[in-house]
C-alpha positions in Angstrom: 34.9 74.1 230.4 35.2 70.9 232.4 32.1 69.3 233.9 32.0 68.9 237.6 29.8 66.9 239.9 27.5 69.1 241.9 28.9 69.7 245.4 26.8 68.5 248.3 27.2 69.0 252.0 28.5 66.2 254.2 25.0 65.9 255.8 23.4 65.4 252.4 25.9 62.7 251.4 25.4 60.9 254.7 21.6 61.1 254.2 21.9 59.7 250.7 24.2 57.0 252.1 21.8 56.1 254.9 18.9 56.0 252.4 20.9 53.8 250.1 21.7 51.4 252.9 17.9 51.0 253.7 17.0 49.8 250.2 20.3 48.2 249.2 20.1 44.4 249.6 23.9 44.0 249.4 24.8 46.4 252.3 24.0 45.9 256.0 23.1 42.3 255.8 26.6 40.9 254.9 25.3 39.4 251.7 28.3 38.1 249.7 28.6 38.5 246.0 28.0 35.3 244.1 31.1 33.2 243.7 31.1 33.6 239.9 30.5 36.8 238.1 27.0 36.9 236.8 26.3 37.5 233.1 24.4 40.7 234.0 27.4 42.4 235.8 28.2 46.0 234.9 30.1 48.8 236.5 30.6 52.5 236.1 33.6 53.8 238.1 34.3 57.5 238.1 37.5 58.3 239.8 40.4 60.7 240.2 40.3 64.5 240.7 36.6 65.6 240.2 35.8 62.0 239.3 36.6 63.0 235.7 38.0 59.6 234.6 35.4 56.9 234.1 35.3 53.3 233.0 31.7 52.4 232.0 30.8 48.9 231.0 27.1 49.8 230.7 28.1 51.9 227.6 31.5 50.3 226.8 33.3 53.6 227.2 36.3 55.1 228.9 36.6 58.8 229.7 40.1 60.1 230.4 40.7 63.2 232.5 42.9 65.6 230.5 42.7 68.2 233.3 41.6 71.0 231.0 39.1 68.8 229.2 38.0 65.1 229.0 38.0 62.7 226.1 35.8 59.6 225.7 36.6 56.5 223.7 34.9 53.1 223.1 36.3 50.5 225.4 34.7 47.1 225.7 36.3 45.0 228.5 36.9 41.4 228.0 35.4 38.7 230.1 38.8 38.1 231.7 39.1 41.8 232.6 35.5 41.8 234.1 36.5 38.8 236.1 39.5 40.6 237.5 37.3 43.6 238.5 34.7 41.3 240.0 37.3 39.3 242.0 38.8 42.6 243.3 35.3 43.7 244.4 34.9 40.5 246.4 38.4 40.8 247.9 37.7 44.4 249.0 34.2 43.5 250.0 33.2 46.8 248.6 29.4 46.4 248.8 29.3 45.2 252.4 31.7 47.5 254.2 30.2 50.9 255.1 33.4 51.8 256.9 35.1 52.0 253.6 33.2 55.2 252.9 35.6 58.1 253.5 34.0 61.6 253.1 36.6 63.7 254.8 39.5 64.8 252.5 42.8 65.6 254.1 44.3 67.1 250.8 43.0 69.4 248.1 42.6 68.4 245.4 41.7 64.9 246.2 40.4 61.9 244.3 36.6 61.4 244.4 35.2 58.0 243.4 31.7 57.0 242.4 30.9 53.4 241.8 27.6 52.1 240.2 27.5 48.4 239.9 24.8 46.0 238.8 25.0 42.4 240.1 22.2 40.0 239.4 19.9 42.8 238.4 20.5 44.9 241.5 22.1 48.3 241.1 24.2 49.6 244.0 26.0 52.9 244.3 29.0 53.8 246.5 30.9 57.1 246.9 34.2 57.7 248.6 37.1 60.1 248.7 40.7 58.9 248.3 43.1 61.4 249.8 46.8 60.9 250.0 47.1 61.2 253.8 50.1 60.5 256.0 48.5 57.5 257.7 45.8 56.1 255.4 43.4 53.6 257.0 43.5 50.0 255.8 40.0 50.6 254.2 41.4 53.5 252.2 44.3 51.4 251.0 41.8 48.7 249.9 39.8 51.2 248.0 42.9 52.6 246.4 44.0 49.1 245.3 40.5 48.6 243.8 40.8 51.8 241.7 44.5 51.1 240.8 43.7 47.6 239.6 41.1 49.0 237.3 43.1 52.0 236.1 46.6 50.6 235.9 46.2 46.9 235.4 43.2 47.0 233.1 42.5 50.4 231.5 46.1 51.5 231.3 47.1 48.4 229.4 44.6 48.8 226.7 45.4 50.1 223.2 42.4 52.4 223.3 43.9 54.1 226.4 47.4 54.3 224.8 45.9 56.1 221.8 44.4 58.9 224.0 46.1 62.3 224.3 48.2 63.2 227.3 46.7 65.4 230.0 47.6 69.1 230.0 47.2 71.9 232.4 46.8 71.7 236.2 44.3 71.7 239.0 43.8 74.7 241.2 
């Protein structure tokens, strides 16, 4: 049995987003990320269908979505890999652009993304949907490039990832 995130209504997600913006020092005031990645930088990015794949630097783990199940392995990213992620976050301006939040899927199934990031001791959370629509917005393309950089250019190149089993089954 696969674990799923609890479903919430659009109104509940918007309320959580609004509350998050009230306390979040990075969102709404155009505060830029520091130029250099701080030592206390960590991320957890859950992505893909049902957000089942996850890179987690808090625990140094990677979870691969196998469709019918998930498998988790140890994966400690190098400083260089963390720098690439940090630079991509700055390029996308992921913490300051509320318009990057897409909560309306145009396909089913669709990729759901949840990012928790700690920068200089401040934890920030962002959620968005990536759907393969006919005419994706520029913001959606930026978010897809962020996820693809992490999944394809970093995780997918690691020996730990190569050693994991292939996915099997299908989504309904």
